Backbone bond lengths (Angstrom), bond angles and torsions (degrees), N, CA, C in turn:
res aa  C-N    CA-C-N  psi(-1)  N-CA   C-N-CA  omega(-1)  CA-C   N-CA-C  phi
1 M - - - 1.474 - - 1.528 109.18 -
2 T 1.304 116.57 128.88 1.455 120.65 -179.94 1.527 109.89 -84.00
3 E 1.322 115.76 132.93 1.459 120.22 179.95 1.525 109.79 -84.15
4 P 1.337 118.06 145.67 1.464 120.12 177.87 1.515 110.38 -63.58
5 N 1.312 115.93 134.03 1.467 119.30 -178.93 1.519 111.01 -137.79
6 D 1.351 115.45 35.62 1.461 118.32 -179.26 1.518 112.45 -69.27
7 W 1.355 117.46 -10.91 1.455 121.14 177.41 1.529 111.95 -92.10
8 V 1.336 117.00 -1.69 1.467 120.92 -175.79 1.516 110.24 -90.52
9 P 1.333 117.84 123.85 1.468 120.47 178.89 1.524 111.75 -66.25
10 A 1.310 116.54 155.29 1.458 121.30 176.12 1.519 110.13 -60.78
11 G 1.324 115.26 143.10 1.456 119.81 177.58 1.510 114.91 92.96
12 I 1.339 118.50 -6.52 1.460 121.58 178.38 1.525 108.86 -91.80
13 D 1.329 117.49 124.92 1.457 122.93 179.72 1.522 109.49 -82.37
14 V 1.336 115.84 106.49 1.468 119.70 -177.33 1.521 112.11 -80.35
15 N 1.335 117.45 -1.76 1.467 120.50 177.58 1.518 112.31 -93.08
16 Q 1.330 116.48 -4.36 1.460 122.13 176.02 1.524 108.76 -108.51
17 P 1.347 117.75 132.71 1.469 118.70 179.90 1.515 111.41 -65.22
18 S 1.313 115.34 147.19 1.462 122.39 178.79 1.517 109.00 -120.85
19 A 1.337 117.10 133.83 1.463 120.84 178.44 1.529 110.48 -58.63
20 A 1.327 116.37 -37.92 1.465 120.24 -178.85 1.526 110.64 -65.82
21 R 1.348 116.73 -40.07 1.465 119.05 -179.59 1.523 111.23 -74.91
22 V 1.337 117.39 -30.96 1.467 120.40 174.36 1.529 109.57 -61.73
23 Y 1.323 116.49 -44.36 1.464 121.83 177.78 1.526 110.02 -61.60
24 D 1.322 116.05 -42.49 1.457 120.88 178.00 1.528 110.46 -58.73
25 Y 1.329 117.04 -41.14 1.465 121.02 179.28 1.525 110.80 -62.46
26 F 1.322 116.91 -45.85 1.463 120.42 179.43 1.531 110.98 -59.66
27 L 1.326 116.24 -30.14 1.466 120.63 -178.45 1.526 112.49 -86.06
28 G 1.343 116.79 -0.42 1.455 119.40 -179.52 1.506 113.41 81.98
29 G 1.339 117.14 17.74 1.455 121.28 179.73 1.517 112.71 -77.45
30 A 1.318 116.38 172.44 1.459 122.38 -177.82 1.525 112.46 -105.95
31 H 1.331 118.03 2.28 1.455 121.11 -174.96 1.528 110.30 -101.29
32 N 1.335 115.12 64.93 1.462 121.48 178.64 1.522 108.83 -154.54
33 F 1.350 115.28 165.07 1.456 121.54 -177.60 1.524 110.64 -127.38
34 A 1.330 115.97 172.90 1.466 120.73 -176.38 1.529 111.27 -55.29
35 V 1.330 117.24 -38.25 1.457 120.10 -178.97 1.529 111.00 -65.23
36 D 1.340 117.08 -34.00 1.468 121.32 177.31 1.528 110.58 -72.26
37 R 1.326 116.09 -40.44 1.463 120.16 -178.75 1.522 111.11 -66.69
38 A 1.337 116.65 -36.84 1.461 119.94 178.22 1.525 111.00 -63.37
39 L 1.340 116.15 -43.27 1.462 119.57 178.20 1.524 110.65 -65.65
40 A 1.333 117.29 -39.47 1.460 121.31 179.29 1.527 110.67 -59.93
41 E 1.321 116.64 -40.70 1.461 119.74 -179.86 1.522 110.98 -67.38
42 Q 1.319 117.41 -35.09 1.470 120.57 176.27 1.525 110.49 -64.35
43 I 1.323 116.09 -42.57 1.464 120.85 179.69 1.524 109.79 -65.84
44 A 1.336 116.39 -42.43 1.459 120.56 -179.41 1.517 111.63 -63.47
45 A 1.332 116.94 -35.15 1.464 120.23 178.40 1.522 110.87 -66.06
46 M 1.332 115.88 -32.01 1.463 120.78 -179.58 1.527 111.13 -82.56
47 T 1.329 116.09 -35.34 1.470 121.93 -177.17 1.527 108.25 -130.87
48 P 1.335 117.00 83.36 1.466 120.74 -169.34 1.524 115.70 -57.08
49 N 1.328 118.83 -28.67 1.472 118.90 -175.57 1.522 113.22 -94.16
50 I 1.337 117.55 6.19 1.461 118.72 -173.00 1.532 112.17 -66.09
51 G 1.338 116.87 -38.30 1.455 118.86 178.78 1.515 112.05 -63.35
52 E 1.342 116.21 -43.28 1.463 120.25 178.54 1.520 110.99 -61.68
53 T 1.326 115.68 -41.33 1.460 119.78 -179.93 1.526 111.00 -63.25
54 M 1.332 116.77 -45.04 1.466 120.14 -179.93 1.522 111.58 -63.44
55 R 1.327 115.68 -42.99 1.468 118.86 -179.68 1.527 111.26 -67.21
56 S 1.331 116.46 -39.55 1.469 119.61 177.54 1.514 110.69 -62.97
57 N 1.324 116.24 -39.00 1.459 120.66 179.55 1.527 110.60 -63.69
58 R 1.327 117.36 -41.72 1.458 119.78 -179.47 1.533 111.45 -69.38
59 V 1.329 117.24 -38.12 1.465 120.19 177.33 1.523 110.17 -64.52
60 F 1.337 116.49 -40.48 1.469 119.97 175.32 1.523 110.52 -59.71
61 L 1.319 116.98 -45.41 1.463 120.91 -178.81 1.527 110.60 -58.68
62 R 1.331 116.84 -41.87 1.462 119.92 179.01 1.527 111.06 -63.85
63 R 1.334 116.48 -45.15 1.466 119.63 179.32 1.521 110.14 -61.00
64 A 1.330 115.75 -42.68 1.458 120.14 -176.43 1.523 111.70 -67.80
65 V 1.326 117.92 -39.64 1.461 120.58 179.37 1.522 109.88 -65.06
66 R 1.337 117.27 -40.13 1.469 119.41 175.54 1.528 110.50 -60.58
67 F 1.335 116.14 -43.47 1.466 120.48 177.98 1.526 110.59 -60.36
68 L 1.319 117.22 -46.21 1.464 121.18 -178.10 1.527 111.22 -63.69
69 A 1.325 116.34 -40.28 1.460 119.10 177.54 1.524 110.63 -63.22
70 E 1.332 116.66 -37.52 1.466 120.42 177.74 1.524 111.49 -65.46
71 Q 1.332 116.83 -26.64 1.462 121.07 177.90 1.526 112.31 -82.03
72 G 1.324 116.50 -0.99 1.457 120.62 177.84 1.514 114.62 96.93
73 V 1.335 118.52 4.96 1.459 120.40 178.72 1.526 109.33 -69.94
74 R 1.315 116.07 133.61 1.459 120.98 -178.98 1.526 112.63 -124.28
75 Q 1.337 117.10 1.62 1.460 120.80 179.56 1.533 109.00 -130.64
76 F 1.328 115.14 131.52 1.455 120.83 -176.19 1.529 109.45 -131.65
77 L 1.334 115.79 127.25 1.454 122.29 176.27 1.527 107.22 -113.93
78 D 1.321 116.35 102.87 1.465 123.10 -173.68 1.523 108.66 -100.16
79 I 1.342 116.12 104.20 1.467 121.73 -175.06 1.532 109.47 -99.90
80 G 1.343 115.73 126.77 1.455 120.47 -174.82 1.515 110.38 81.55
81 S 1.323 116.02 43.49 1.461 122.36 -167.41 1.520 114.71 -80.02
82 G 1.333 118.26 -25.59 1.452 119.48 -173.95 1.523 111.18 68.69
83 I 1.339 116.26 -155.90 1.468 121.51 177.75 1.523 107.97 -85.43
84 P 1.339 118.39 131.54 1.466 120.92 -178.41 1.525 112.32 -72.32
85 T 1.325 116.66 88.91 1.459 122.46 179.32 1.525 110.20 -71.88
86 A 1.324 115.35 174.33 1.468 120.63 179.30 1.522 110.11 -56.85
87 G 1.333 115.35 137.95 1.458 119.76 179.77 1.507 113.42 77.06
88 N 1.332 117.63 20.64 1.449 119.85 -179.16 1.530 110.07 -80.41
89 V 1.333 115.47 -176.25 1.461 122.41 -169.24 1.524 111.99 -55.04
90 H 1.328 117.58 -47.09 1.471 118.89 -174.70 1.522 111.71 -64.46
91 E 1.330 117.59 -37.28 1.460 119.50 -179.13 1.531 110.87 -65.64
92 I 1.330 116.46 -43.24 1.463 120.39 -178.72 1.525 110.52 -70.78
93 A 1.332 116.65 -44.12 1.464 120.02 -178.43 1.517 111.28 -65.44
94 L 1.326 117.48 -44.61 1.466 120.65 -177.29 1.530 111.54 -71.55
95 A 1.336 116.98 -29.94 1.460 119.47 176.18 1.526 110.42 -67.15
96 A 1.337 115.88 -36.47 1.470 120.62 -179.93 1.524 111.68 -77.94
97 A 1.337 116.22 -34.11 1.466 120.96 -176.56 1.523 108.77 -150.53
98 P 1.316 118.32 104.35 1.461 121.11 -177.58 1.529 113.90 -58.63
99 D 1.340 117.43 -19.40 1.463 119.89 179.85 1.528 112.18 -92.05
100 A 1.332 117.81 8.50 1.467 120.75 -179.62 1.526 110.21 -68.22
101 R 1.326 114.61 155.85 1.466 121.59 178.21 1.523 108.00 -127.72
102 V 1.329 116.95 127.56 1.465 122.29 -178.61 1.520 108.73 -124.50
103 V 1.327 116.04 125.40 1.466 121.32 175.77 1.519 108.10 -117.79
104 Y 1.314 115.26 121.90 1.464 122.57 178.59 1.523 109.48 -94.93
105 V 1.336 115.71 141.84 1.460 121.68 178.46 1.528 108.54 -131.07
106 D 1.326 116.82 130.95 1.460 119.34 175.53 1.520 109.55 -148.16
107 I 1.334 114.84 152.36 1.465 121.17 -179.51 1.529 111.85 -86.72
108 D 1.336 116.29 -16.94 1.467 122.35 -174.21 1.527 110.32 -87.64
109 P 1.342 118.34 114.15 1.471 119.95 -179.63 1.524 112.83 -57.95
110 V 1.344 116.84 -33.80 1.466 119.64 179.00 1.523 110.11 -63.83
111 A 1.336 116.30 -46.35 1.468 120.60 179.39 1.520 110.67 -61.07
112 V 1.316 116.69 -41.75 1.469 120.81 -178.14 1.524 111.33 -66.34
113 E 1.335 117.00 -44.47 1.463 119.40 179.90 1.524 111.13 -64.80
114 H 1.335 116.97 -43.29 1.463 119.88 176.72 1.537 110.03 -61.03
115 S 1.330 116.16 -42.99 1.469 120.28 -177.98 1.519 110.76 -61.99
116 R 1.315 116.82 -43.84 1.463 120.17 -179.66 1.530 111.01 -62.54
117 A 1.334 116.09 -37.79 1.461 119.44 178.78 1.524 111.17 -68.40
118 I 1.327 116.78 -42.79 1.462 121.61 -177.80 1.524 111.27 -68.09
119 L 1.345 116.50 -37.92 1.464 121.33 -174.03 1.529 113.70 -90.87
120 A 1.327 116.72 -0.64 1.468 119.95 -178.86 1.523 110.16 -55.05
121 G 1.331 115.87 126.43 1.453 120.88 177.64 1.515 114.96 86.39
122 I 1.336 117.74 -3.07 1.463 120.14 178.43 1.521 108.71 -91.96
123 E 1.308 115.76 111.02 1.459 120.95 -178.74 1.533 110.46 -63.99
124 G 1.321 114.63 146.34 1.453 119.95 176.03 1.505 114.82 86.32
125 T 1.337 117.59 10.89 1.461 120.25 179.77 1.521 111.34 -126.55
126 G 1.322 115.29 153.67 1.456 122.06 175.39 1.515 109.20 -149.86
127 V 1.322 117.02 158.48 1.465 122.40 -178.41 1.518 108.89 -134.88
128 I 1.346 116.06 134.00 1.465 122.30 -178.20 1.518 109.45 -126.05
129 L 1.323 116.90 136.17 1.465 122.26 170.65 1.517 107.83 -92.81
130 A 1.336 117.11 108.29 1.463 120.83 -178.67 1.525 109.17 -164.36
131 D 1.316 114.69 162.45 1.461 123.64 179.52 1.524 108.71 -100.03
132 V 1.321 117.52 137.70 1.461 121.09 178.17 1.524 111.65 -55.48
133 R 1.342 116.54 -25.08 1.464 119.88 179.83 1.525 112.45 -76.38
134 E 1.337 117.06 -9.46 1.471 122.12 177.39 1.525 108.77 -99.94
135 V 1.317 116.41 65.92 1.465 120.25 -171.34 1.519 112.41 -58.97
136 D 1.319 117.79 -46.41 1.472 120.16 -178.82 1.528 111.17 -59.28
137 R 1.337 116.10 -42.27 1.465 119.91 179.81 1.531 110.47 -66.91
138 V 1.325 116.92 -43.57 1.468 120.53 178.92 1.526 110.30 -56.54
139 L 1.327 116.07 -47.38 1.461 120.27 -177.79 1.529 111.87 -66.08
140 A 1.323 116.33 -42.23 1.464 120.08 -179.68 1.530 110.84 -64.80
141 E 1.320 116.48 -44.75 1.461 120.12 -179.58 1.523 111.28 -68.29
142 A 1.331 116.51 -35.93 1.465 119.94 178.32 1.522 111.01 -64.14
143 E 1.322 115.74 -37.40 1.468 119.58 177.47 1.524 110.55 -65.68
144 K 1.332 116.02 -41.19 1.468 119.65 176.94 1.524 111.29 -62.62
145 A 1.347 115.30 -31.58 1.469 120.66 -178.43 1.525 112.50 -80.90
146 G 1.338 116.39 -2.27 1.454 118.63 172.21 1.507 117.34 117.35
147 L 1.337 118.48 0.98 1.460 119.07 177.06 1.520 110.12 -79.84
148 D 1.329 115.91 140.62 1.465 122.81 179.85 1.525 107.49 -110.51
149 F 1.330 116.09 105.26 1.464 120.04 -175.15 1.526 113.04 -79.75
150 T 1.331 117.43 4.19 1.466 119.34 169.87 1.531 110.32 -86.04
151 Q 1.334 116.41 -5.68 1.456 123.30 177.33 1.532 109.13 -118.75
152 P 1.334 118.30 158.34 1.469 119.93 -177.60 1.534 113.24 -57.08
153 V 1.311 114.07 141.63 1.464 122.92 178.09 1.523 108.23 -131.70
154 A 1.309 117.19 140.22 1.462 121.15 171.19 1.520 107.57 -95.92
155 V 1.334 116.35 117.78 1.462 122.05 177.24 1.524 107.30 -93.67
156 L 1.324 116.14 117.24 1.459 121.86 -176.01 1.524 109.91 -104.94
157 L 1.319 116.38 119.06 1.463 122.92 178.30 1.531 107.78 -123.20
158 A 1.323 114.86 67.03 1.459 120.99 -175.23 1.525 109.70 -91.09
159 G 1.323 115.77 109.85 1.456 120.47 175.48 1.506 114.78 65.89
160 V 1.336 117.70 33.42 1.470 119.73 -179.76 1.529 112.66 -120.14
161 L 1.341 117.76 -35.38 1.466 119.13 -175.15 1.517 112.92 -66.55
162 H 1.330 118.23 -23.98 1.471 117.87 179.07 1.533 111.95 -73.98
163 F 1.330 117.18 -3.98 1.465 120.61 171.79 1.530 111.61 -94.34
164 V 1.320 117.13 -1.76 1.469 121.56 -179.98 1.531 107.98 -98.26
165 P 1.327 118.50 116.44 1.470 120.02 -178.99 1.518 112.04 -68.13
166 D 1.319 115.38 158.82 1.460 120.34 -179.70 1.522 111.87 -57.49
167 G 1.329 116.26 -32.28 1.458 120.03 -178.76 1.514 113.66 -63.08
168 D 1.341 117.00 -20.84 1.469 121.22 177.71 1.529 112.02 -94.90
169 D 1.330 116.42 5.92 1.468 123.41 173.39 1.533 112.63 51.52
170 P 1.344 116.64 70.45 1.467 118.69 -179.71 1.527 113.20 -59.38
171 G 1.338 117.53 -30.70 1.456 119.79 178.06 1.517 112.09 -60.57
172 A 1.333 116.53 -40.12 1.464 120.78 178.73 1.528 110.86 -68.42
173 L 1.326 117.00 -35.75 1.465 120.33 177.74 1.526 110.81 -63.44
174 V 1.345 115.57 -45.16 1.462 119.53 179.03 1.526 110.36 -64.14
175 A 1.334 116.22 -40.30 1.464 119.96 179.72 1.526 110.84 -61.93
176 A 1.326 117.17 -39.37 1.464 120.63 179.92 1.527 110.80 -66.88
177 L 1.323 116.65 -39.96 1.464 119.66 176.75 1.528 110.37 -65.59
178 G 1.328 115.87 -41.13 1.459 119.80 179.34 1.513 112.81 -64.45
179 A 1.334 116.23 -35.93 1.460 120.40 -179.84 1.521 111.87 -69.72
180 A 1.326 116.66 -21.93 1.467 120.53 -175.65 1.520 113.31 -83.94
181 V 1.330 117.21 -10.88 1.467 119.22 -176.80 1.523 110.21 -109.37
182 V 1.329 115.71 154.20 1.471 121.94 -174.40 1.529 110.18 -86.66
183 P 1.340 116.40 163.34 1.468 119.44 173.64 1.531 111.06 -53.70
184 G 1.322 115.21 144.27 1.462 120.48 -174.14 1.513 112.35 94.89
185 S 1.346 116.09 -8.13 1.458 120.99 175.88 1.531 109.55 -80.80
186 Y 1.322 115.74 166.56 1.461 121.56 -178.50 1.530 110.40 -128.44
187 L 1.333 114.36 153.63 1.460 122.54 175.10 1.518 108.00 -124.86
188 L 1.322 116.39 125.89 1.465 122.50 177.87 1.515 108.64 -115.26
189 I 1.327 116.42 132.38 1.465 121.70 177.33 1.515 109.36 -136.42
190 S 1.336 116.63 134.00 1.461 121.58 162.43 1.522 106.63 -128.43
191 H 1.335 115.76 144.02 1.464 119.48 -166.96 1.524 110.61 -157.33
192 A 1.322 116.38 136.79 1.463 122.07 177.60 1.524 111.24 -67.23
193 T 1.325 115.07 148.42 1.468 120.01 -178.05 1.524 110.96 -144.27
194 A 1.332 115.33 158.22 1.465 120.86 171.82 1.525 110.55 -93.20
195 D 1.329 117.55 -9.47 1.469 121.22 -178.85 1.532 110.06 -57.54
196 G 1.309 116.31 127.39 1.450 121.21 176.05 1.511 115.19 75.94
197 Q 1.333 117.35 7.72 1.461 120.61 -176.41 1.531 111.77 -100.56
198 P 1.346 118.09 139.86 1.464 120.62 174.80 1.519 110.17 -70.43
199 P 1.332 117.79 157.25 1.473 121.07 -175.96 1.523 113.92 -54.93
200 E 1.343 118.02 -37.82 1.462 118.64 -176.84 1.516 112.12 -68.43
201 V 1.332 117.73 -32.05 1.465 120.46 177.73 1.522 110.04 -71.01
202 I 1.323 116.46 -41.05 1.464 120.16 178.52 1.525 110.16 -60.85
203 E 1.324 116.31 -43.31 1.456 120.01 179.98 1.529 110.82 -64.50
204 A 1.330 116.79 -40.17 1.467 120.39 179.14 1.516 111.28 -63.64
205 Q 1.335 116.76 -39.53 1.463 119.63 178.82 1.529 110.88 -66.26
206 R 1.322 116.34 -36.69 1.466 119.16 178.85 1.523 111.31 -67.81
207 L 1.328 116.50 -31.36 1.459 119.87 178.09 1.524 111.84 -65.09
208 S 1.324 116.56 -16.33 1.465 120.14 179.96 1.518 111.36 -58.50
209 G 1.326 116.92 -23.87 1.455 120.76 179.26 1.512 112.97 -61.88
210 R 1.337 117.49 -21.22 1.456 120.93 179.21 1.519 112.33 -77.04
211 T 1.315 117.26 -16.19 1.462 120.60 -179.46 1.522 111.81 -102.68
212 G 1.304 118.40 0.78 1.467 120.92 -178.29 1.512 109.49 162.36
213 T 1.305 116.24 -139.82 1.452 121.07 -179.54 1.523 110.22 -72.53
214 E 1.316 116.58 130.35 1.458 120.56 -179.24 1.525 110.96 -67.96
215 I 1.332 115.40 141.67 1.458 121.40 175.94 1.525 108.99 -88.66
216 V 1.316 116.46 129.90 1.460 121.90 177.66 1.532 107.71 -98.07
217 L 1.322 116.53 116.74 1.465 121.77 -179.55 1.526 108.62 -85.64
218 R 1.341 116.54 126.35 1.463 120.33 -177.67 1.526 110.83 -125.41
219 P 1.339 117.04 146.65 1.464 120.80 -178.25 1.524 112.01 -80.47
220 A 1.324 114.68 167.66 1.458 120.71 -178.95 1.523 111.93 -58.64
221 S 1.329 117.63 -36.93 1.465 120.44 -177.52 1.520 111.52 -60.85
222 V 1.328 117.26 -38.68 1.464 121.04 178.30 1.522 110.57 -70.40
223 L 1.316 116.37 -43.12 1.463 120.14 -176.80 1.523 111.69 -67.17
224 K 1.330 116.97 -37.50 1.471 119.34 177.29 1.516 111.23 -61.68
225 A 1.328 116.39 -34.89 1.469 120.21 179.96 1.526 111.60 -65.42
226 Y 1.325 117.51 -26.00 1.459 120.79 178.19 1.528 111.64 -64.35
227 F 1.325 117.07 -21.07 1.464 121.07 -177.71 1.530 112.57 -90.15
228 K 1.321 118.10 14.28 1.460 120.13 178.53 1.536 109.55 -56.46
229 G 1.327 116.12 129.13 1.455 121.20 -176.93 1.520 113.22 92.82
230 F 1.328 115.96 -5.59 1.460 121.88 178.07 1.524 108.93 -124.28
231 D 1.307 117.02 142.18 1.461 122.09 175.93 1.518 108.64 -94.45
232 L 1.330 116.33 118.47 1.455 120.02 179.33 1.531 110.03 -63.69
233 V 1.315 116.61 130.46 1.463 120.30 175.42 1.521 107.94 -81.68
234 E 1.333 115.59 158.63 1.460 119.62 178.56 1.534 110.58 -59.89
235 P 1.309 117.87 139.12 1.467 129.58 9.44 1.530 114.56 -96.36
236 G 1.324 118.31 22.15 1.453 121.39 -179.67 1.516 111.34 87.15
237 L 1.334 116.08 -153.96 1.466 121.56 177.94 1.523 107.54 -89.44
238 V 1.316 116.31 115.39 1.470 121.83 -174.08 1.532 108.96 -139.72
239 F 1.332 115.93 167.08 1.460 118.30 172.30 1.531 108.61 -61.24
240 I 1.318 116.33 143.53 1.464 122.56 -169.66 1.534 114.27 -45.15
241 P 1.348 119.53 -48.41 1.474 117.55 -176.43 1.527 113.67 -64.96
242 Q 1.338 117.25 -15.69 1.462 120.71 -177.94 1.522 113.25 -87.38
243 W 1.349 117.45 -6.25 1.466 118.83 -176.72 1.522 109.30 -85.06
244 R 1.341 115.01 102.04 1.460 123.26 175.01 1.534 112.86 43.69
245 P 1.328 118.22 57.37 1.469 118.96 178.27 1.523 110.93 -63.09
246 D 1.318 115.66 148.64 1.459 119.75 176.23 1.524 109.27 -66.22
247 P 1.335 117.55 147.41 1.468 120.00 -179.40 1.523 113.38 -55.55
248 S 1.327 116.72 -28.55 1.463 120.59 -178.71 1.525 113.23 -83.19
249 D 1.348 116.99 -10.10 1.459 120.03 -179.24 1.521 110.50 -69.04
250 P 1.344 117.57 138.78 1.464 119.15 175.00 1.519 110.55 -65.34
251 V 1.320 116.80 146.31 1.456 121.27 179.42 1.531 109.03 -70.74
252 D 1.315 116.42 125.47 1.461 121.50 178.47 1.524 108.20 -93.73
253 E 1.312 116.21 109.82 1.463 120.13 -177.88 1.515 112.58 -77.04
254 H 1.321 116.97 -11.83 1.474 120.53 178.32 1.532 109.43 -132.88
255 P 1.344 117.37 65.88 1.476 119.83 -177.37 1.521 113.41 -63.18
256 E 1.336 116.24 -20.31 1.465 119.50 -179.67 1.528 112.08 -67.88
257 R 1.331 117.61 -15.78 1.458 120.08 -177.01 1.521 112.88 -62.25
258 V 1.319 118.07 -26.02 1.468 119.38 179.61 1.520 111.43 -71.73
259 G 1.325 116.71 -17.80 1.463 119.60 175.89 1.510 114.57 65.97
260 A 1.333 116.89 32.44 1.466 119.23 -179.30 1.523 110.43 -154.00
261 Y 1.328 114.82 146.10 1.466 122.52 176.55 1.522 109.99 -100.46
262 A 1.335 114.20 160.74 1.466 120.86 174.95 1.516 109.26 -144.12
263 G 1.318 115.92 146.53 1.448 121.07 176.92 1.519 111.21 -160.66
264 V 1.324 115.88 155.55 1.458 122.80 177.09 1.514 107.97 -133.91
265 G 1.339 117.54 129.81 1.457 121.39 179.45 1.519 111.55 -123.59
266 R 1.328 115.30 152.10 1.463 121.54 178.81 1.513 109.85 -112.90
267 K 1.333 116.21 134.09 1.457 120.51 177.91 1.517 109.34 -82.56
268 G 1.331 115.41 122.58 1.461 120.09 -176.64 1.520 112.78 -86.15
């Protein structure tokens, strides 16, 4: 049976798995194919909590974008965005403020082409093909896409910095992004960690390097340093489920199981 692919741009090979579509599958999205789902199941067998971690990260991102919109933020730069699944940044931001502007950035050409097809005709959105390590290019292209850096911008780095090796100095990359935005701007980070994880989970996460880009696990002390120049809003840097959970959310007695921290800071 052939799956509908009217959302797939020309030139994309749907018979080859895509990391962006695998991520979409883990998030419960509809922009994936059998070949992506098969790879996702292989990854899940190797790293059983990866789906939960990805879903928790996306739920955190939604909560945080709603919070940022409530603070009056109208510009969002989402770096490492993947495919914009249902309930992604633009939907939440535009629902809160029709004049919001969202620019997505991803290094994966497949994710970018899919994103451009999905977002075609949606006012207030833009998509850039770029690497988070190319800060000057990201900023220049984001400005061309409609962001005004003389006004506050929320820089979203959800689940992307742990793909940047220490040799590329992720702290310096974050500092450069922070220096480019004006006071009143926000910085959002979520990041995988070994803190609170049993040895077998840490080993499973390290094995992820065999399926693509290796994940670098970093402790809270390193991640807090990334917020230099920004004041962390309550509750600070915490395990993802602990960041401003909705009142209706069930209490997670073991938030460390997701193996990732989250935090949002405001530039004063």
